[in-house]
MARMI-605659 format. One line per field, with one value per residue (C-alpha): residue number from 1; residue in three letters; z, y, x. Coordinates in steps of 0.2 Angstrom, whole numbers, plus 2048, in hexadecimal, padded with zeros to 3 digits. Layout:
nr: c(NUM_...)
rest: c(ALA_...)
pz: c(Z_...)
py: c(Y_...)
px: c(X_...)
This chain:
nr: c(1_2_3_4_5_6_7_8_9_10_11_12_13_14_15_16_17_18_19_20_21_22_23_24_25_26_27_28_29_30_31_32_33_34_35_36_37_38_39_40_41_42_43_44_45_46_47_48_49_50_51_52_53_54_55_56_57_58_59_60_61_62_63_64_65_66_67_68_69_70_71_72_73_74_75_76_77_78_79_80_81_82_83_84_85_86_87_88_89_90_91_92_93_94_95_96_97_98_99_100_101_102_103_104_105_106_107_108_109_110_111_112_113_114_115_116_117_118_119_120_121_122_123_124_125_126_127_128_129_130_131_132_133_134_135_136_137_138_139_140_141_142_143_144_145_146_147_148_149_150_151_152_153_154_155_156_157_158_159_160_161_162_163_164_165_166_167_168_169_170_171_172_173_174_175_176_177_178_179_180_181_182_183_184_185_186_187_188_189_190_191_192_193_194_195_196_197_198_199_200_201_202_203_204_205_206_207_208_209_210_211_212_213_214_215_216_217_218_219_220_221_222_223_224_225_226_227_228_229_230_231_232_233_234_235_236_237_238_239_240_241_242_243_244_245_246_247_248_249_250_251_252_253_254_255_256_257_258_259_260_261_262_263_264_265_266_267_268_269_270_271_272_273_274_275_276_277_278_279_280_281_282_283_284_285_286_287_288_289_290_291_292_293_294_295_296_297_298_299_300_301_302_303_304_305_306_307_308_309_310_311_312_313_314_315_316_317_318_319_320_321_322_323_324_325_326_327_328_329_330_331_332_333_334_335_336_337_338_339_340_341_342_343_344_345)
rest: c(MET_PRO_PHE_GLN_ILE_THR_THR_GLN_PRO_PHE_GLY_THR_LEU_PRO_THR_ALA_THR_ALA_THR_GLU_PRO_LEU_THR_GLU_TYR_ILE_LEU_GLU_HIS_THR_GLU_THR_GLY_GLU_PHE_ILE_THR_VAL_LEU_PRO_GLU_TYR_GLY_GLY_ILE_LEU_ARG_ARG_LEU_VAL_LEU_ARG_LYS_GLY_GLN_PHE_LEU_LEU_PRO_LEU_LEU_SER_ALA_PRO_ASP_SER_PRO_GLN_ALA_LEU_LEU_THR_ASP_GLU_SER_TYR_SER_SER_ALA_LEU_LEU_TYR_PRO_PHE_PRO_SER_ARG_ILE_ARG_HIS_GLY_ILE_TYR_HIS_PHE_GLU_GLY_GLU_ASP_TYR_ALA_LEU_LYS_MET_ASN_GLU_ILE_ARG_ARG_ASP_ASN_ALA_LEU_HIS_GLY_PHE_VAL_HIS_GLY_ARG_PRO_PHE_SER_VAL_ILE_SER_GLN_ASP_VAL_THR_PRO_THR_TYR_ALA_GLN_LEU_VAL_LEU_ARG_TYR_ASP_TYR_ASP_GLY_ASP_THR_ALA_GLY_TYR_PRO_PHE_PRO_PHE_ALA_LEU_THR_VAL_SER_TYR_LYS_LEU_ILE_GLN_GLY_ASN_GLN_LEU_LEU_HIS_GLY_SER_MET_ALA_ALA_ASP_ASP_ARG_MET_CYS_ALA_LEU_GLU_VAL_ALA_TYR_SER_VAL_VAL_ASN_THR_GLY_SER_LYS_ARG_SER_PRO_SER_ALA_PHE_GLY_TRP_HIS_PRO_TYR_PHE_THR_LEU_ALA_ASP_GLN_SER_VAL_ASP_GLU_MET_SER_LEU_THR_LEU_PRO_GLY_ARG_SER_SER_ILE_ILE_LEU_ASP_GLU_LYS_MET_ILE_PRO_SER_GLY_ARG_GLN_PRO_ALA_GLU_GLN_ALA_GLY_VAL_LEU_ASN_LEU_ASN_ASP_GLN_GLN_LEU_ASP_THR_ALA_PHE_ALA_ILE_GLU_PRO_THR_SER_ASP_SER_ALA_SER_GLN_ASP_SER_PHE_ALA_GLU_THR_VAL_LEU_THR_SER_LEU_SER_THR_GLY_VAL_ARG_LEU_ILE_VAL_GLY_GLN_GLN_THR_GLY_PRO_GLY_LYS_LEU_ASN_TYR_LEU_VAL_CYS_PHE_THR_PRO_THR_ARG_ARG_ASP_SER_ILE_ALA_ILE_GLU_PRO_LEU_THR_ALA_ASN_VAL_ASP_SER_PHE_ASN_ASN_GLY_ASP_GLY_LEU_THR_ILE_LEU_ASN_PRO_GLY_GLU_ALA_MET_SER_GLY_THR_ILE_TRP_VAL_ARG_LEU_ASP)
pz: c(2A9_299_2A1_2A5_2A9_2A2_2A0_293_292_289_287_292_295_295_2A3_2A9_2B2_2AC_2A2_2AA_2A4_2A0_2A3_299_2A1_295_29B_28F_28B_284_27B_272_26F_277_281_289_28E_29B_29F_2B2_2B2_2A6_2AC_2AE_29C_292_283_279_279_26D_26D_262_256_24E_246_247_255_254_25B_262_269_261_26D_26D_268_270_27F_273_26D_27E_282_272_272_275_273_284_27C_289_297_2A8_2AC_2BE_2C8_2BA_2A8_299_29D_2AB_2A5_2A6_2B2_2C0_2CC_2DD_2EA_2FC_2FE_2F6_2E4_2DB_2CB_2C1_2B4_2A3_297_289_285_275_27E_28E_298_2A4_29C_2A2_2B3_2B7_2BA_2A8_2A6_2B9_2C0_2C7_2D2_2CF_2DF_2DA_2CC_2CB_2BF_2C0_2B3_2AD_2AE_2B0_2BA_2BD_2CB_2CB_2D7_2D7_2E8_2E7_2F6_2F0_2E8_2D7_2D5_2D7_2DE_2F0_2F4_2F6_2EF_2EB_2D9_2D6_2C5_2C0_2AF_2AD_29D_2A1_299_28F_298_2A9_2A5_2B1_2A8_298_28E_288_28D_285_27C_288_279_279_286_28C_295_2A5_2AC_2BE_2C8_2DA_2E1_2F4_2FC_306_30C_31B_311_305_2F2_2E1_2D7_2C5_2BB_2A9_29C_28B_27F_26C_264_253_249_240_23B_231_22F_23A_22A_227_238_242_254_25E_26C_27C_281_284_285_27B_285_27C_27C_278_26E_27C_27E_28E_291_28E_28F_289_27A_27D_282_273_273_26F_25C_24F_248_237_23A_227_227_239_244_256_266_26F_281_287_297_295_299_2A2_29D_2AC_2AE_2B5_2BB_2C6_2C7_2C1_2B5_2A6_295_286_276_267_259_24A_23A_22B_220_22C_239_248_257_265_274_281_291_2A1_2B2_2B5_2C4_2D3_2D3_2C4_2B1_2AC_29E_28E_281_26F_265_253_250_23F_23A_23A_23F_250_25B_26D_278_289_298_2A5_2B6_2B4_2A7_29F_2AB_2B9_2C6_2C2_2BD_2C9_2BC_2C1_2CD_2DC_2ED_2F7_30A_312_311_304_2F3_2E2_2D6_2C6_2B8_2A5_299_287_27C_26B_264)
py: c(7A6_7B1_7BF_7BD_7C7_7C2_7CB_7CC_7D5_7E5_7E8_7F3_805_80E_819_824_816_805_7FD_7FA_7EB_7EF_7E3_7E5_7DF_7D8_7D8_7CD_7C6_7B5_7B1_7C2_7C6_7D7_7DD_7EC_7ED_7F8_7FD_800_805_813_81F_811_814_80A_805_7FB_7FB_7EE_7EC_7E3_7E9_7DB_7CF_7DB_7DF_7F1_7F9_80A_812_81A_817_813_802_800_806_811_819_81C_826_831_833_846_844_83D_82E_826_830_832_845_84A_855_860_85D_869_878_884_895_897_888_895_895_89D_891_896_8A4_89B_89D_88D_88A_879_873_879_86B_874_880_887_88E_891_886_877_869_85A_857_84B_839_834_828_825_814_80E_7FF_7F1_7F0_7E4_7D9_7D2_7C7_7C2_7BB_7CD_7D7_7D7_7E5_7EC_7F9_804_811_81E_825_836_83E_850_850_858_86A_876_869_864_85C_849_83E_82C_82A_81A_815_806_7FF_7F3_7E9_7E6_7DD_7EA_7E8_7EA_7FC_807_817_81F_824_812_800_7F8_7E8_7D9_7D0_7DE_7E5_7F7_800_808_813_819_825_82A_836_838_847_83E_84D_859_868_86C_869_86F_860_85C_84C_848_839_83B_82D_82E_824_81D_812_804_811_81C_82E_83A_843_834_836_841_847_849_854_856_867_872_883_885_88D_89B_898_8A5_8A3_899_88E_896_89A_8AC_8A9_89E_89D_89D_88B_880_871_85F_85E_855_85C_854_852_854_861_866_86A_869_86E_873_874_873_875_868_867_857_84B_844_832_832_820_823_836_835_842_83F_845_83A_83E_833_830_829_821_828_819_80B_813_80D_818_819_821_82A_82D_837_839_84B_855_85D_859_84E_84E_85E_863_85C_85E_858_858_852_84F_854_842_841_82F_831_83D_841_842_847_847_854_859_86B_879_87D_887_882_885_897_89A_88D_887_875_874_869_86D_85E_85F_853_841_847_83E_843_835_832_826_826_818_813_808_805_807)
px: c(995_996_9A1_9B3_9C2_9D4_9E4_9F2_A03_A02_A15_A21_A20_A31_A35_A43_A4C_A44_A36_A26_A1B_A09_9FA_9EA_9DA_9CD_9BB_9B1_9A0_9A5_995_993_9A5_9A4_9B2_9BB_9CE_9D6_9E8_9E8_9FB_9F9_9EC_9DF_9DA_9CC_9D6_9C9_9B6_9AE_99B_98F_982_978_985_993_9A0_9A5_9B5_9B0_9BF_9CE_9DD_9F0_9F4_A05_A0F_A19_A09_A03_A12_A11_9FF_9FB_9E8_9E4_9DB_9CF_9D8_9D0_9D1_9D3_9D4_9CF_9C9_9CD_9D7_9DD_9E2_9F5_9F4_9F1_9E2_9DD_9D5_9D0_9DD_9EB_9F3_9F8_A01_9FF_A0B_A07_A05_9FD_A0B_A04_9F5_9FD_9F2_9F2_9E8_9DE_9E4_9F3_9EC_9EE_9FD_9FE_9FD_9EC_9EA_9DD_9D3_9C6_9BF_9AE_9A5_992_986_982_992_9A5_9AC_9BE_9C1_9D0_9D7_9E4_9EA_9F2_9FC_9FD_A0E_A0A_A0E_9FF_9F3_9F8_9E7_9E8_9DA_9D5_9CE_9C4_9BE_9B4_9B2_9A3_99E_98C_97D_973_963_96C_972_968_96B_965_956_951_954_963_962_966_96F_97C_988_98B_999_997_9A5_9A2_9AE_9B0_9BD_9C0_9C9_9D6_9DE_9DC_9D6_9C8_9CC_9C6_9C1_9BB_9BA_9B9_9BC_9C4_9BF_9C0_9B2_9B1_9A5_9AE_9BC_9B0_9B5_9AB_9A5_99A_992_986_986_976_979_96E_967_976_97E_98E_99C_9A5_9B8_9C5_9D5_9DD_9CD_9C8_9B6_9B0_99D_98F_983_970_969_965_95A_960_964_96E_97E_985_998_99D_9AA_9A6_9B5_9B0_9BA_9AB_9A6_994_98A_97D_96A_966_957_94D_94A_938_93A_94A_94A_95C_961_96D_972_976_981_97E_98A_982_989_980_983_97E_973_97D_97B_988_981_98C_982_987_97F_97A_974_97D_98F_98E_992_98A_996_99C_9AA_9A9_9B9_9BD_9D0_9D7_9D9_9C6_9C6_9BD_9B5_9B8_9A8_9AE_9A2_9A8_9A3_9A9_9AB_9BC_9C7_9BB_9C9_9C7_9B5_9AE_9A1_99D_9AC_9A9_9B2_9B5_9B7_9C3_9BB_9AE_9AB_9A5_99E_995_992_995_98E_991_985_980_96E)
């Protein structure tokens, strides 16, 4: 069977009282050499993604390469973002008659940022290997003990390295000689009250360590979100059709409400963002499931080091706990779910 799952030690993570060993899971196609690696104990992050284009294996993620780098990373590389992505103004929100105050972790802008599951330990609940994929499923169970969010939940995330022609999503069939990545999430309200919920993923993509100045970005149909000096929404630009943006000298920290594309065969709706190397023509495609309660928002961010670009699918707008844009309200026992995929073309 060409797919396999193995583990390797990733070092130890220093804590306030001890050191915790980290185990890295490797999902690999042994014939093509493509693989992904996952760190369950540290926020369930995807640390490495290596896919094949022709004769070449291309590393596609910029992420910390040691436990020490994990602890000092302030860019949320590959972070799973829940119960909110992006920002909550002042960390304060009002929900069903109550006021709540979250910990502010973006002090210079006076905001709460990117939820609180990043860095927390996830459990491996299943591993599955078949002739067409390898899959690792993780879960984080939260009992409501974080300040400002007393709403218990169970967050389940699956990472699947899958044979290209088995990918069910997207605008075109993928090559069966290459693999793709599929990330699926599901959140269940395990408490006794309704809860505000929004999910996002924060990967930084690169193409063989090229500068983003040597790339272009094809965005789906979208409306740009107008952000104020604190990066909080103040309006929207008129809708734009899908189009190409040359990234040379472009500084992005931009949120979009995206327009889905319908798949006539399955009736699913989705959007895809394409990062293209201008020198080699290699195209990296990041897709997200859209529709009611799905991933209808997107953030693109170019860090100052210019060696990668964050392409972040989100279920809700910036400050959604206050403006309600895209926010999902989960009843007790109710779930929200969706799918993201990454492939080369």
